[in-house]
N, C-alpha and C positions, 0 to 999 in steps of 0.2 A: 771580343776582347780576339786579336788574332793570337794563337797561340805560340809558345816561345818555342827556341826549337831548343832541343835536347840535348847539353853539353854531359859528355859518360868519357872520363878516363877507361880505358881498354890495357891492361897490368899483362905483360908476356914473361911468363918462365918457362925456361928449357932447361933439361940436364935431368938427372937422376930423380926419383923423388926424395929423398931428403935434399938433395939440391935444390929443386924447387924451393919445398919447406923453407929452407933454410935463408933463400934469397927473398922471400915471402915476409918470412919475421924479419928481415931485416931491413925492409923498405915500409915497415908497418910499426916498428919498433915501440916509437913513442906510443900509438894510440893502443899497441895489443895491450902495452903497463898499462896506459889510462883506465882501458875498457877493467880488466881486472882489479886492479887495484880500489876502482871507487865502485867495483861490485858490490852486491852483499856477502856477510860473512859466512863461510862453508861451513855446515858442522859436520861433526864427526862421523855421521851418518851418511852424508852426500859424497865424502872424500870413498869413504866404503865402498859408495854406490860406485864412484868413478872407476876405481881400484880396480872393483870385479867383472864389470864391463869392459873395460878395455883390456884383461886378461883372458875375458872370453874368446873361446877360439870358434874362426869361421874363415871362410873362403878368401879373405882380402885383409886380415887380419894384420898380417906381414908389410902389405904395405902402408897400411894405414897410419903402422909404428912408426912408418921412417917419416911418411908426412910430418907426425906429429912432432918428433925428434927433432925432424929438422925445421919446423915454426919454431919450436923451444930454446933448439941452440941460438938460431938467426935474433931472439928477441931477447934474450938474455936469462930465459924463466925453464921452470922446469917442465918437464913430461906431463907431470899431472897439473903441471898449471893448465896448460895449456890443453889438458885430455880434457878438462873439466869444462872449458866452451863446448865443444864436442857431446856432453852430455844434457847441458844444462835445460835444452828442449824437453827432456826426458822428467827432471827435476818439476819445470810446472803444469805437466800433466793433469788437462780439463781445467787449467787456470786462466790459459790463455785463448780469446776469443778474435784471430784474427785473421784474415786473406780472405778470398773469394774465387774458384777458378773455375774455369770451362775447359771442355774438352769435345774434340768432333772430326767424324772422319767417316771416310764411307757415303752414305746416303745421307748425312747430316750436312756435309759439306759442299759448297756449290762442285766444287773439281772431283769429286772423291778424295782430295787431299787431306791428312789430318794436320790438326793445329790443339795446340793446348796454349790457353794465357792465365795467368791472374795477379790481382792487385795484391802487393805484399804490404800489408797492415800494420801497425805497430805507434806506440807512444810516438810523440812527434822527436822525440832527446834520440830520437836512432837516427835521423834522418842525415849525419854528415859520414854515416859511415860506411854505407854500403857501396859495394864496386865491380866491376866487372873485371874478372880473370880469365886473360887466355894462359890451360894451361899442354905442356907439349914434356911429358917426362917421360921418358925411355922407357919402353915396355907395355905403356900408356896408351888408351888413345887419345887423339887429343881434342879436349873440352873446353868450349866456352861457357866458366858458368857466374853465374851471381851470389856475392856472398853479403848477407847486410849486417854483418861488423868483424871486423877486425882481430884475425886469429883463427877464425873457424871460415871452411869454403870447403865443396860448396854447399851452397843453399836450393838453387836450382841450375839446372842448365841443358847442353847437350852437348855431344859429341863428334868425333869426326863421321860416325856409322849416322848419325841421326836421329839414335837414344834420346831420348827430350825427358825432362823429369818436371814439375811445380808440384805445388804441397800444402794442404792447410794443417791446422793441429786440428786435432779435434778433441770435444766433450762428449762426454758420455757417461749412463751410470746417474746420480744426483750432483748436480751441481757444486753443492760447498763440499760434497765427498766423492773425489774421484778415488779410484783403485789407485796404489803406488805403483811406481813402475818396478818390474822384476830385473833381474841379474839377466843379461841377454845383451846383444849388439844397439845401440844407441840409435837414434834417428837419422842423426847427423854422418855420422859411420855407414848405416845402409844406403843412403843419398848416395854417397861418394862411390860405395859398391858398385850401385844402380847404374851411376854414369861411365863405369867401364864395362859393361856389356854393350854387346851389338843389335841390341832389337830386343823387343817384349817379352818375347819366347825364354830366353837367358837370364832378363832381369824377374821375370815373375819368378823362375824355377829357380832364382839366389832368393829370395825372399821366404819363397817355402820351405826352404831348406834349412833356415836363418832364425830362431828362439830373436825377436824384436824386444827390446829393452821398454819402449814405452807405445804412445798410441800416435798414428795420424791417418790421414788418409793423400796416398799419392796419385795422381793421375800421370800417367805416361804415354806417350808416343814414340813410333818410331818409321824409318825412312821405307818401309815396307807396308807403309798405311794401318799398323795395327794401334790402338788406342786402349788401355786399359783404366781400371780405377782399381787401387788397394786401398783398404783400410783397416786399421790395425789399432788392437788392443793389448794391452802387455802379454807377450807371450800363444797371440794369437791374430792369423791377418785373415781375408775375404777376398779372393783378384775376383771380381767383375770385367767382363770383358764390354768393350764398347764399341759397339755397333754404327753406331749416329752420333748422338750428340748427348752429355751428362753436365750435369753443376754440380759444386760443390763448395760449403761453407763450412762450420766446423762444428757439427754435430755427426753421427754414424746416420748413413742410408741403408746400408748392408742391411738385408732382413735377418742373416744370420748374428751378426752381431749385436742388433739391436735388443733381439730376443734373448741372449746368454748377458745383456748388461742391464735390461730392464729399463732402459736410457731413459729420461727425464731431459725434453728442452725447453728449455724457462720460456715464457713468452718474452716475447722481443719487447726490452726498454731503448733508451739512445746508448746505455752501456754493451745488455747483453743482445745482440740484435745477429743472433746467428738466423736466425729463424726466419725471420724478415728477410732477408739478404738471399737463405738458400730459396726461399718463393720467388724472389722478383729474377733469381737469374735464371731460375725453371720455366720463369715466363718469356723471359728474353729467349730462351732455348726453343722455346714451341712457335712463338713467334716466326724465328729463321730457321727451323730446322729442313733441311734440303737447301739453304742458302747459305749457308754459314762460310763467308770467308775472311780475310784478315781485317778488312774492311770492317764487316761486321763485327767482329770480335774487337774491336779500337772501341767499338758503337758502345757491345755491352759493359767492357771495363771502363768507358767513361760517364756509365747509366748514372744520373740523379732521381732516377723518378721513386716515387715513394714518402713514406714522412722525412723528414731531418733528423736524421741520427740510423737510418734502418735500408741506405741506400748502396748500391757494391762500392762507388767511388766515393771512400769516407773523405769529409770534409771537417768534421767534427763539431758539427751542428745538432743541435737536437739532444747535446748529452753528451754525444758519445767521442770518450777520450781517445780514439784512437783515428788516425791521418792513414793517409794514401800514402805511404814512403817512395814507392818507385808500381810500376804497371806494365804488365811485359807479355811477350807472347813468343811464341816459338817455332819453325815450320821446316820440320824432320828431315823434309824430302831435300828442301835449300839447304840444310845444315846450316839455318838463319835463324838470329835472335833481334826481335826488334821489340825496343823499350822506351817509357817515358820517362824520367827523371823527375819524380814529385807528381802530384794531380798529377793522370793523365788530361782532366779539364783544361788544365793550365799549358799543357808543355806537346813538343812534338814527338812520334815513333821514328826510333831510328833505326838503323838498320846496321849491327854488326853481323859477320858472318865468320864459320868457327876455325 
């Protein structure tokens, strides 16, 4: 079957952070309200968490406040309504089992240039919501970002300096009893701050100085050919430099953090398949190490090798409830974002520039 051409609208916003946020909120007024009104009912303990985390002092608090206030004004919601969207990943710590990612640079790639990529997986119901947003805010690096749902961005992206980020959620300890998030900076806010940095050195410094509220696995790369994996649990991170190639699914691989958490990774089933996907992405890395290129990364993200429900490209077979919503990779030295809308086995990867 011939691949269908990816059709993806890129939306541009310019001005102050508040003005960009307000324009975004106005444009997605209906969908932001639909998403908020259709979501689960918030409990008092969750609202308290949102208030404490958004009040937490850190390097980019003022900028994030301006952005959130702008989105709230444009969409006709309150500051806390929009702030809640920026904190939701941390509410669900340990319960999400989505996404597979890869990063390579130096000896791992065919030309020494860095590349990071991932499949953004989720329930099929979120498929209509994703967007690409080009963000040109005053005093802020120009960014091309991926947003998985209206009201919160960025979820991943690349800036004018080539600083790039993709990420996955992380489970740890005992699957059914994850430790709760703590008061700190929410994951979505950290992502925004990372994409304000010039390179991995600055981004890693930001992460080391900033207490994190939730857990994550960040894959970072920059135009200076650096790549890093940063794994986090509430209140603690481990930063691991990548000199060739790495892959991640949805559990911790940092020896430091697995020792602290006594992580128990469940045996892979159709639904809980992080172990199988991690094994498969490492197999593909081993096969292509030293020859990884954009074409190879595209093939990795399209991979359906292995048992149904245990594949990198997730197509709801074998009891897997998730679907690959979008598939993308970033080229920091070229300042390029390549994306296939929906299943990459059905759609072409198309190039977008910062």
